[in-house]
N, CA, C, O and CB atoms as a CASP TS submission, in Angstrom:
PFRMAT TS
TARGET T0000
AUTHOR 0000-0000-0000
METHOD Language model
MODEL 1
PARENT N/A
ATOM      1  N   UNK     1       0.837  -1.179   0.000  1.00  0.00           N
ATOM      2  CA  UNK     1       0.000   0.000   0.000  1.00  0.00           C
ATOM      3  C   UNK     1       0.882   1.242   0.000  1.00  0.00           C
ATOM      4  O   UNK     1       1.931   1.275   0.644  1.00  0.00           O
ATOM      5  CB  UNK     1      -0.953  -0.002   1.212  1.00  0.00           C
ATOM      6  N   UNK     2       0.449   2.246  -0.720  1.00  0.00           N
ATOM      7  CA  UNK     2       1.217   3.469  -0.882  1.00  0.00           C
ATOM      8  C   UNK     2       1.141   4.348   0.367  1.00  0.00           C
ATOM      9  O   UNK     2       0.131   4.377   1.069  1.00  0.00           O
ATOM     10  CB  UNK     2       0.720   4.241  -2.097  1.00  0.00           C
ATOM     11  N   UNK     3       2.234   5.060   0.620  1.00  0.00           N
ATOM     12  CA  UNK     3       2.251   6.028   1.719  1.00  0.00           C
ATOM     13  C   UNK     3       1.625   7.355   1.299  1.00  0.00           C
ATOM     14  O   UNK     3       1.379   8.226   2.134  1.00  0.00           O
ATOM     15  CB  UNK     3       3.686   6.258   2.204  1.00  0.00           C
ATOM     16  N   UNK     4       1.371   7.500   0.010  1.00  0.00           N
ATOM     17  CA  UNK     4       0.776   8.727  -0.520  1.00  0.00           C
ATOM     18  C   UNK     4      -0.736   8.643  -0.361  1.00  0.00           C
ATOM     19  O   UNK     4      -1.349   7.622  -0.672  1.00  0.00           O
ATOM     20  CB  UNK     4       1.169   8.948  -2.018  1.00  0.00           C
ATOM     21  N   UNK     5      -1.322   9.718   0.121  1.00  0.00           N
ATOM     22  CA  UNK     5      -2.767   9.753   0.350  1.00  0.00           C
ATOM     23  C   UNK     5      -3.526   9.810  -0.977  1.00  0.00           C
ATOM     24  O   UNK     5      -3.094  10.466  -1.924  1.00  0.00           O
ATOM     25  CB  UNK     5      -3.143  10.961   1.230  1.00  0.00           C
ATOM     26  N   UNK     6      -4.656   9.116  -1.029  1.00  0.00           N
ATOM     27  CA  UNK     6      -5.483   9.087  -2.230  1.00  0.00           C
ATOM     28  C   UNK     6      -6.159  10.436  -2.425  1.00  0.00           C
ATOM     29  O   UNK     6      -6.504  11.112  -1.456  1.00  0.00           O
ATOM     30  CB  UNK     6      -6.535   7.962  -2.145  1.00  0.00           C
ATOM     31  N   UNK     7      -6.345  10.824  -3.680  1.00  0.00           N
ATOM     32  CA  UNK     7      -6.901  12.147  -3.987  1.00  0.00           C
ATOM     33  C   UNK     7      -8.291  12.370  -3.403  1.00  0.00           C
ATOM     34  O   UNK     7      -8.691  13.517  -3.203  1.00  0.00           O
ATOM     35  CB  UNK     7      -6.955  12.340  -5.477  1.00  0.00           C
ATOM     36  N   UNK     8      -9.028  11.316  -3.129  1.00  0.00           N
ATOM     37  CA  UNK     8     -10.365  11.480  -2.555  1.00  0.00           C
ATOM     38  C   UNK     8     -10.313  12.041  -1.136  1.00  0.00           C
ATOM     39  O   UNK     8     -11.334  12.471  -0.599  1.00  0.00           O
ATOM     40  CB  UNK     8     -11.100  10.147  -2.555  1.00  0.00           C
ATOM     41  N   UNK     9      -9.136  12.038  -0.534  1.00  0.00           N
ATOM     42  CA  UNK     9      -8.963  12.591   0.812  1.00  0.00           C
ATOM     43  C   UNK     9      -8.466  14.038   0.779  1.00  0.00           C
ATOM     44  O   UNK     9      -8.210  14.639   1.823  1.00  0.00           O
ATOM     45  CB  UNK     9      -7.988  11.730   1.609  1.00  0.00           C
ATOM     46  N   UNK    10      -8.333  14.583  -0.414  1.00  0.00           N
ATOM     47  CA  UNK    10      -7.858  15.966  -0.559  1.00  0.00           C
ATOM     48  C   UNK    10      -8.935  16.942  -0.089  1.00  0.00           C
ATOM     49  O   UNK    10     -10.120  16.608  -0.098  1.00  0.00           O
ATOM     50  CB  UNK    10      -7.467  16.264  -2.032  1.00  0.00           C
ATOM     51  N   UNK    11      -8.532  18.139   0.319  1.00  0.00           N
ATOM     52  CA  UNK    11      -9.508  19.165   0.710  1.00  0.00           C
ATOM     53  C   UNK    11     -10.417  19.531  -0.468  1.00  0.00           C
ATOM     54  O   UNK    11     -10.028  19.409  -1.630  1.00  0.00           O
ATOM     55  CB  UNK    11      -8.782  20.428   1.233  1.00  0.00           C
ATOM     56  N   UNK    12     -11.605  19.969  -0.153  1.00  0.00           N
ATOM     57  CA  UNK    12     -12.595  20.291  -1.186  1.00  0.00           C
ATOM     58  C   UNK    12     -12.106  21.369  -2.153  1.00  0.00           C
ATOM     59  O   UNK    12     -12.386  21.292  -3.349  1.00  0.00           O
ATOM     60  CB  UNK    12     -13.891  20.743  -0.536  1.00  0.00           C
ATOM     61  N   UNK    13     -11.384  22.368  -1.659  1.00  0.00           N
ATOM     62  CA  UNK    13     -10.905  23.415  -2.564  1.00  0.00           C
ATOM     63  C   UNK    13      -9.914  22.862  -3.581  1.00  0.00           C
ATOM     64  O   UNK    13      -9.877  23.328  -4.720  1.00  0.00           O
ATOM     65  CB  UNK    13     -10.257  24.548  -1.768  1.00  0.00           C
ATOM     66  N   UNK    14      -9.117  21.885  -3.193  1.00  0.00           N
ATOM     67  CA  UNK    14      -8.178  21.253  -4.117  1.00  0.00           C
ATOM     68  C   UNK    14      -8.926  20.394  -5.141  1.00  0.00           C
ATOM     69  O   UNK    14      -8.537  20.331  -6.307  1.00  0.00           O
ATOM     70  CB  UNK    14      -7.154  20.394  -3.343  1.00  0.00           C
ATOM     71  N   UNK    15      -9.988  19.743  -4.702  1.00  0.00           N
ATOM     72  CA  UNK    15     -10.812  18.969  -5.639  1.00  0.00           C
ATOM     73  C   UNK    15     -11.448  19.893  -6.669  1.00  0.00           C
ATOM     74  O   UNK    15     -11.568  19.524  -7.838  1.00  0.00           O
ATOM     75  CB  UNK    15     -11.906  18.176  -4.882  1.00  0.00           C
ATOM     76  N   UNK    16     -11.858  21.089  -6.253  1.00  0.00           N
ATOM     77  CA  UNK    16     -12.430  22.054  -7.189  1.00  0.00           C
ATOM     78  C   UNK    16     -11.375  22.524  -8.186  1.00  0.00           C
ATOM     79  O   UNK    16     -11.666  22.689  -9.371  1.00  0.00           O
ATOM     80  CB  UNK    16     -13.021  23.255  -6.431  1.00  0.00           C
ATOM     81  N   UNK    17     -10.161  22.738  -7.709  1.00  0.00           N
ATOM     82  CA  UNK    17      -9.069  23.109  -8.608  1.00  0.00           C
ATOM     83  C   UNK    17      -8.825  22.003  -9.631  1.00  0.00           C
ATOM     84  O   UNK    17      -8.521  22.278 -10.792  1.00  0.00           O
ATOM     85  CB  UNK    17      -7.780  23.394  -7.809  1.00  0.00           C
ATOM     86  N   UNK    18      -8.961  20.752  -9.193  1.00  0.00           N
ATOM     87  CA  UNK    18      -8.801  19.615 -10.099  1.00  0.00           C
ATOM     88  C   UNK    18      -9.843  19.651 -11.208  1.00  0.00           C
ATOM     89  O   UNK    18      -9.515  19.450 -12.378  1.00  0.00           O
ATOM     90  CB  UNK    18      -8.901  18.296  -9.328  1.00  0.00           C
ATOM     91  N   UNK    19     -11.092  19.906 -10.846  1.00  0.00           N
ATOM     92  CA  UNK    19     -12.163  19.963 -11.848  1.00  0.00           C
ATOM     93  C   UNK    19     -11.839  21.039 -12.890  1.00  0.00           C
ATOM     94  O   UNK    19     -12.019  20.827 -14.089  1.00  0.00           O
ATOM     95  CB  UNK    19     -13.541  20.254 -11.170  1.00  0.00           C
ATOM     96  N   UNK    20     -11.365  22.178 -12.428  1.00  0.00           N
ATOM     97  CA  UNK    20     -11.001  23.258 -13.346  1.00  0.00           C
ATOM     98  C   UNK    20      -9.817  22.853 -14.221  1.00  0.00           C
ATOM     99  O   UNK    20      -9.809  23.131 -15.421  1.00  0.00           O
ATOM    100  CB  UNK    20     -10.667  24.538 -12.564  1.00  0.00           C
ATOM    101  N   UNK    21      -8.819  22.201 -13.630  1.00  0.00           N
ATOM    102  CA  UNK    21      -7.655  21.743 -14.395  1.00  0.00           C
ATOM    103  C   UNK    21      -8.055  20.664 -15.397  1.00  0.00           C
ATOM    104  O   UNK    21      -7.550  20.639 -16.520  1.00  0.00           O
ATOM    105  CB  UNK    21      -6.564  21.207 -13.449  1.00  0.00           C
ATOM    106  N   UNK    22      -8.950  19.784 -14.997  1.00  0.00           N
ATOM    107  CA  UNK    22      -9.437  18.733 -15.893  1.00  0.00           C
ATOM    108  C   UNK    22     -10.150  19.345 -17.093  1.00  0.00           C
ATOM    109  O   UNK    22      -9.890  18.964 -18.234  1.00  0.00           O
ATOM    110  CB  UNK    22     -10.384  17.774 -15.143  1.00  0.00           C
ATOM    111  N   UNK    23     -11.042  20.286 -16.838  1.00  0.00           N
ATOM    112  CA  UNK    23     -11.756  20.956 -17.926  1.00  0.00           C
ATOM    113  C   UNK    23     -10.785  21.646 -18.880  1.00  0.00           C
ATOM    114  O   UNK    23     -10.895  21.513 -20.098  1.00  0.00           O
ATOM    115  CB  UNK    23     -12.753  21.976 -17.362  1.00  0.00           C
ATOM    116  N   UNK    24      -9.841  22.378 -18.315  1.00  0.00           N
ATOM    117  CA  UNK    24      -8.866  23.107 -19.128  1.00  0.00           C
ATOM    118  C   UNK    24      -8.020  22.144 -19.956  1.00  0.00           C
ATOM    119  O   UNK    24      -7.781  22.387 -21.139  1.00  0.00           O
ATOM    120  CB  UNK    24      -7.962  23.972 -18.236  1.00  0.00           C
ATOM    121  N   UNK    25      -7.573  21.069 -19.349  1.00  0.00           N
ATOM    122  CA  UNK    25      -6.749  20.087 -20.049  1.00  0.00           C
ATOM    123  C   UNK    25      -7.517  19.414 -21.173  1.00  0.00           C
ATOM    124  O   UNK    25      -6.979  19.218 -22.263  1.00  0.00           O
ATOM    125  CB  UNK    25      -6.234  19.039 -19.075  1.00  0.00           C
ATOM    126  N   UNK    26      -8.760  19.062 -20.921  1.00  0.00           N
ATOM    127  CA  UNK    26      -9.577  18.421 -21.956  1.00  0.00           C
ATOM    128  C   UNK    26      -9.771  19.361 -23.142  1.00  0.00           C
ATOM    129  O   UNK    26      -9.710  18.928 -24.293  1.00  0.00           O
ATOM    130  CB  UNK    26     -10.947  17.997 -21.383  1.00  0.00           C
ATOM    131  N   UNK    27     -10.004  20.639 -22.871  1.00  0.00           N
ATOM    132  CA  UNK    27     -10.169  21.616 -23.950  1.00  0.00           C
ATOM    133  C   UNK    27      -8.860  21.762 -24.724  1.00  0.00           C
ATOM    134  O   UNK    27      -8.864  21.789 -25.955  1.00  0.00           O
ATOM    135  CB  UNK    27     -10.621  22.990 -23.385  1.00  0.00           C
ATOM    136  N   UNK    28      -7.746  21.854 -24.007  1.00  0.00           N
ATOM    137  CA  UNK    28      -6.441  21.999 -24.661  1.00  0.00           C
ATOM    138  C   UNK    28      -6.117  20.797 -25.542  1.00  0.00           C
ATOM    139  O   UNK    28      -5.514  20.944 -26.605  1.00  0.00           O
ATOM    140  CB  UNK    28      -5.343  22.186 -23.616  1.00  0.00           C
ATOM    141  N   UNK    29      -6.513  19.628 -25.102  1.00  0.00           N
ATOM    142  CA  UNK    29      -6.161  18.412 -25.831  1.00  0.00           C
ATOM    143  C   UNK    29      -7.160  18.081 -26.934  1.00  0.00           C
ATOM    144  O   UNK    29      -6.893  17.223 -27.775  1.00  0.00           O
ATOM    145  CB  UNK    29      -6.061  17.251 -24.872  1.00  0.00           C
ATOM    146  N   UNK    30      -8.299  18.750 -26.935  1.00  0.00           N
ATOM    147  CA  UNK    30      -9.242  18.600 -28.039  1.00  0.00           C
ATOM    148  C   UNK    30      -8.722  19.411 -29.214  1.00  0.00           C
ATOM    149  O   UNK    30      -8.315  20.560 -29.045  1.00  0.00           O
ATOM    150  CB  UNK    30     -10.684  19.056 -27.632  1.00  0.00           C
ATOM    151  N   UNK    31      -8.733  18.838 -30.369  1.00  0.00           N
ATOM    152  CA  UNK    31      -8.160  19.519 -31.524  1.00  0.00           C
ATOM    153  C   UNK    31      -9.125  20.533 -32.133  1.00  0.00           C
ATOM    154  O   UNK    31      -8.699  21.564 -32.654  1.00  0.00           O
ATOM    155  CB  UNK    31      -7.754  18.505 -32.573  1.00  0.00           C
ATOM    156  N   UNK    32     -10.402  20.246 -32.069  1.00  0.00           N
ATOM    157  CA  UNK    32     -11.406  21.151 -32.630  1.00  0.00           C
ATOM    158  C   UNK    32     -12.634  21.107 -31.732  1.00  0.00           C
ATOM    159  O   UNK    32     -12.670  20.352 -30.760  1.00  0.00           O
ATOM    160  CB  UNK    32     -11.770  20.763 -34.107  1.00  0.00           C
ATOM    161  N   UNK    33     -13.619  21.897 -32.049  1.00  0.00           N
ATOM    162  CA  UNK    33     -14.885  21.852 -31.318  1.00  0.00           C
ATOM    163  C   UNK    33     -15.888  20.933 -31.991  1.00  0.00           C
ATOM    164  O   UNK    33     -17.059  20.900 -31.613  1.00  0.00           O
ATOM    165  CB  UNK    33     -15.471  23.248 -31.189  1.00  0.00           C
ATOM    166  N   UNK    34     -15.437  20.195 -32.978  1.00  0.00           N
ATOM    167  CA  UNK    34     -16.315  19.298 -33.728  1.00  0.00           C
ATOM    168  C   UNK    34     -16.772  18.137 -32.852  1.00  0.00           C
ATOM    169  O   UNK    34     -15.965  17.550 -32.132  1.00  0.00           O
ATOM    170  CB  UNK    34     -15.601  18.769 -34.981  1.00  0.00           C
ATOM    171  N   UNK    35     -18.061  17.800 -32.908  1.00  0.00           N
ATOM    172  CA  UNK    35     -18.554  16.657 -32.131  1.00  0.00           C
ATOM    173  C   UNK    35     -17.947  15.326 -32.574  1.00  0.00           C
ATOM    174  O   UNK    35     -17.969  14.350 -31.825  1.00  0.00           O
ATOM    175  CB  UNK    35     -20.062  16.580 -32.237  1.00  0.00           C
ATOM    176  N   UNK    36     -17.404  15.290 -33.792  1.00  0.00           N
ATOM    177  CA  UNK    36     -16.797  14.044 -34.272  1.00  0.00           C
ATOM    178  C   UNK    36     -15.338  13.923 -33.851  1.00  0.00           C
ATOM    179  O   UNK    36     -14.751  12.847 -33.970  1.00  0.00           O
ATOM    180  CB  UNK    36     -16.902  13.958 -35.789  1.00  0.00           C
ATOM    181  N   UNK    37     -14.748  15.003 -33.363  1.00  0.00           N
ATOM    182  CA  UNK    37     -13.363  14.985 -32.904  1.00  0.00           C
ATOM    183  C   UNK    37     -13.339  14.539 -31.450  1.00  0.00           C
ATOM    184  O   UNK    37     -14.044  15.103 -30.614  1.00  0.00           O
ATOM    185  CB  UNK    37     -12.693  16.382 -33.071  1.00  0.00           C
ATOM    186  N   UNK    38     -12.556  13.563 -31.156  1.00  0.00           N
ATOM    187  CA  UNK    38     -12.530  12.987 -29.813  1.00  0.00           C
ATOM    188  C   UNK    38     -11.298  13.433 -29.025  1.00  0.00           C
ATOM    189  O   UNK    38     -10.210  13.599 -29.577  1.00  0.00           O
ATOM    190  CB  UNK    38     -12.568  11.466 -29.896  1.00  0.00           C
ATOM    191  N   UNK    39     -11.498  13.620 -27.738  1.00  0.00           N
ATOM    192  CA  UNK    39     -10.402  13.916 -26.817  1.00  0.00           C
ATOM    193  C   UNK    39      -9.741  12.593 -26.451  1.00  0.00           C
ATOM    194  O   UNK    39     -10.425  11.591 -26.240  1.00  0.00           O
ATOM    195  CB  UNK    39     -10.911  14.677 -25.532  1.00  0.00           C
ATOM    196  N   UNK    40      -8.436  12.586 -26.377  1.00  0.00           N
ATOM    197  CA  UNK    40      -7.696  11.399 -25.947  1.00  0.00           C
ATOM    198  C   UNK    40      -7.732  11.368 -24.416  1.00  0.00           C
ATOM    199  O   UNK    40      -6.861  11.930 -23.751  1.00  0.00           O
ATOM    200  CB  UNK    40      -6.205  11.410 -26.492  1.00  0.00           C
ATOM    201  N   UNK    41      -8.746  10.708 -23.876  1.00  0.00           N
ATOM    202  CA  UNK    41      -8.946  10.710 -22.424  1.00  0.00           C
ATOM    203  C   UNK    41      -7.831   9.994 -21.677  1.00  0.00           C
ATOM    204  O   UNK    41      -7.578  10.293 -20.510  1.00  0.00           O
ATOM    205  CB  UNK    41     -10.270  10.068 -22.084  1.00  0.00           C
ATOM    206  N   UNK    42      -7.170   9.066 -22.326  1.00  0.00           N
ATOM    207  CA  UNK    42      -6.025   8.407 -21.699  1.00  0.00           C
ATOM    208  C   UNK    42      -4.902   9.421 -21.464  1.00  0.00           C
ATOM    209  O   UNK    42      -4.266   9.420 -20.411  1.00  0.00           O
ATOM    210  CB  UNK    42      -5.520   7.231 -22.578  1.00  0.00           C
ATOM    211  N   UNK    43      -4.670  10.275 -22.443  1.00  0.00           N
ATOM    212  CA  UNK    43      -3.648  11.314 -22.302  1.00  0.00           C
ATOM    213  C   UNK    43      -4.054  12.344 -21.247  1.00  0.00           C
ATOM    214  O   UNK    43      -3.216  12.806 -20.472  1.00  0.00           O
ATOM    215  CB  UNK    43      -3.402  12.008 -23.651  1.00  0.00           C
ATOM    216  N   UNK    44      -5.334  12.699 -21.219  1.00  0.00           N
ATOM    217  CA  UNK    44      -5.832  13.620 -20.192  1.00  0.00           C
ATOM    218  C   UNK    44      -5.616  12.999 -18.815  1.00  0.00           C
ATOM    219  O   UNK    44      -5.161  13.671 -17.890  1.00  0.00           O
ATOM    220  CB  UNK    44      -7.342  13.949 -20.417  1.00  0.00           C
ATOM    221  N   UNK    45      -5.943  11.717 -18.685  1.00  0.00           N
ATOM    222  CA  UNK    45      -5.768  11.021 -17.412  1.00  0.00           C
ATOM    223  C   UNK    45      -4.303  11.038 -16.977  1.00  0.00           C
ATOM    224  O   UNK    45      -4.008  11.245 -15.800  1.00  0.00           O
ATOM    225  CB  UNK    45      -6.273   9.575 -17.520  1.00  0.00           C
ATOM    226  N   UNK    46      -3.388  10.822 -17.917  1.00  0.00           N
ATOM    227  CA  UNK    46      -1.959  10.861 -17.586  1.00  0.00           C
ATOM    228  C   UNK    46      -1.566  12.231 -17.044  1.00  0.00           C
ATOM    229  O   UNK    46      -0.795  12.327 -16.089  1.00  0.00           O
ATOM    230  CB  UNK    46      -1.108  10.518 -18.822  1.00  0.00           C
ATOM    231  N   UNK    47      -2.092  13.280 -17.648  1.00  0.00           N
ATOM    232  CA  UNK    47      -1.798  14.636 -17.149  1.00  0.00           C
ATOM    233  C   UNK    47      -2.380  14.852 -15.757  1.00  0.00           C
ATOM    234  O   UNK    47      -1.762  15.505 -14.917  1.00  0.00           O
ATOM    235  CB  UNK    47      -2.352  15.698 -18.115  1.00  0.00           C
ATOM    236  N   UNK    48      -3.561  14.310 -15.516  1.00  0.00           N
ATOM    237  CA  UNK    48      -4.194  14.484 -14.210  1.00  0.00           C
ATOM    238  C   UNK    48      -3.454  13.686 -13.134  1.00  0.00           C
ATOM    239  O   UNK    48      -3.396  14.109 -11.979  1.00  0.00           O
ATOM    240  CB  UNK    48      -5.670  14.054 -14.270  1.00  0.00           C
ATOM    241  N   UNK    49      -2.897  12.548 -13.502  1.00  0.00           N
ATOM    242  CA  UNK    49      -2.057  11.790 -12.564  1.00  0.00           C
ATOM    243  C   UNK    49      -0.883  12.659 -12.133  1.00  0.00           C
ATOM    244  O   UNK    49      -0.562  12.737 -10.947  1.00  0.00           O
ATOM    245  CB  UNK    49      -1.549  10.458 -13.208  1.00  0.00           C
ATOM    246  N   UNK    50      -0.243  13.314 -13.101  1.00  0.00           N
ATOM    247  CA  UNK    50       0.889  14.190 -12.794  1.00  0.00           C
ATOM    248  C   UNK    50       0.444  15.402 -11.977  1.00  0.00           C
ATOM    249  O   UNK    50       1.161  15.840 -11.078  1.00  0.00           O
ATOM    250  CB  UNK    50       1.573  14.651 -14.086  1.00  0.00           C
ATOM    251  N   UNK    51      -0.735  15.944 -12.287  1.00  0.00           N
ATOM    252  CA  UNK    51      -1.255  17.094 -11.550  1.00  0.00           C
ATOM    253  C   UNK    51      -1.420  16.735 -10.076  1.00  0.00           C
ATOM    254  O   UNK    51      -0.962  17.467  -9.199  1.00  0.00           O
ATOM    255  CB  UNK    51      -2.603  17.567 -12.147  1.00  0.00           C
ATOM    256  N   UNK    52      -2.075  15.607  -9.806  1.00  0.00           N
ATOM    257  CA  UNK    52      -2.283  15.185  -8.417  1.00  0.00           C
ATOM    258  C   UNK    52      -0.961  14.835  -7.747  1.00  0.00           C
ATOM    259  O   UNK    52      -0.760  15.142  -6.572  1.00  0.00           O
ATOM    260  CB  UNK    52      -3.233  13.983  -8.358  1.00  0.00           C
ATOM    261  N   UNK    53      -0.065  14.200  -8.482  1.00  0.00           N
ATOM    262  CA  UNK    53       1.242  13.845  -7.921  1.00  0.00           C
ATOM    263  C   UNK    53       1.962  15.107  -7.452  1.00  0.00           C
ATOM    264  O   UNK    53       2.596  15.113  -6.397  1.00  0.00           O
ATOM    265  CB  UNK    53       2.106  13.083  -8.968  1.00  0.00           C
ATOM    266  N   UNK    54       1.858  16.176  -8.243  1.00  0.00           N
ATOM    267  CA  UNK    54       2.470  17.451  -7.873  1.00  0.00           C
ATOM    268  C   UNK    54       1.856  18.066  -6.623  1.00  0.00           C
ATOM    269  O   UNK    54       2.486  18.881  -5.949  1.00  0.00           O
ATOM    270  CB  UNK    54       2.352  18.421  -9.014  1.00  0.00           C
ATOM    271  N   UNK    55       0.631  17.672  -6.320  1.00  0.00           N
ATOM    272  CA  UNK    55      -0.059  18.159  -5.123  1.00  0.00           C
ATOM    273  C   UNK    55       0.151  17.223  -3.930  1.00  0.00           C
ATOM    274  O   UNK    55      -0.288  17.513  -2.817  1.00  0.00           O
ATOM    275  CB  UNK    55      -1.557  18.315  -5.405  1.00  0.00           C
ATOM    276  N   UNK    56       0.832  16.091  -4.178  1.00  0.00           N
ATOM    277  CA  UNK    56       1.126  15.158  -3.094  1.00  0.00           C
ATOM    278  C   UNK    56       0.083  14.076  -2.879  1.00  0.00           C
ATOM    279  O   UNK    56       0.007  13.487  -1.801  1.00  0.00           O
ATOM    280  CB  UNK    56       1.291  15.908  -1.841  1.00  0.00           C
ATOM    281  N   UNK    57      -0.731  13.810  -3.913  1.00  0.00           N
ATOM    282  CA  UNK    57      -1.788  12.805  -3.802  1.00  0.00           C
ATOM    283  C   UNK    57      -1.669  11.772  -4.913  1.00  0.00           C
ATOM    284  O   UNK    57      -1.088  12.020  -5.969  1.00  0.00           O
ATOM    285  CB  UNK    57      -3.171  13.468  -3.844  1.00  0.00           C
ATOM    286  N   UNK    58      -2.234  10.617  -4.638  1.00  0.00           N
ATOM    287  CA  UNK    58      -2.278   9.534  -5.615  1.00  0.00           C
ATOM    288  C   UNK    58      -3.582   9.610  -6.404  1.00  0.00           C
ATOM    289  O   UNK    58      -4.653   9.818  -5.834  1.00  0.00           O
ATOM    290  CB  UNK    58      -2.139   8.154  -4.918  1.00  0.00           C
ATOM    291  N   UNK    59      -3.478   9.438  -7.718  1.00  0.00           N
ATOM    292  CA  UNK    59      -4.643   9.461  -8.601  1.00  0.00           C
ATOM    293  C   UNK    59      -4.432   8.409  -9.667  1.00  0.00           C
ATOM    294  O   UNK    59      -3.300   8.255 -10.123  1.00  0.00           O
ATOM    295  CB  UNK    59      -4.864  10.875  -9.238  1.00  0.00           C
ATOM    296  N   UNK    60      -5.414   7.697 -10.082  1.00  0.00           N
ATOM    297  CA  UNK    60      -6.772   7.595  -9.608  1.00  0.00           C
ATOM    298  C   UNK    60      -6.880   6.696  -8.461  1.00  0.00           C
ATOM    299  O   UNK    60      -7.975   6.497  -7.934  1.00  0.00           O
ATOM    300  CB  UNK    60      -7.664   7.145 -10.664  1.00  0.00           C
TER
END
């Protein structure tokens, strides 16, 4: 078991920052606004893992 705390135990304000970072990252990684253009959610997830790691939490 990891010594790093899981992100679900993070303070609510940090979770809100995550939602904002997730939205921003998804928009940045989307190539167009076309409904047929897909976001690479695996790549977004990798960025969010790094985001949480930088905050001292384990994700997902």
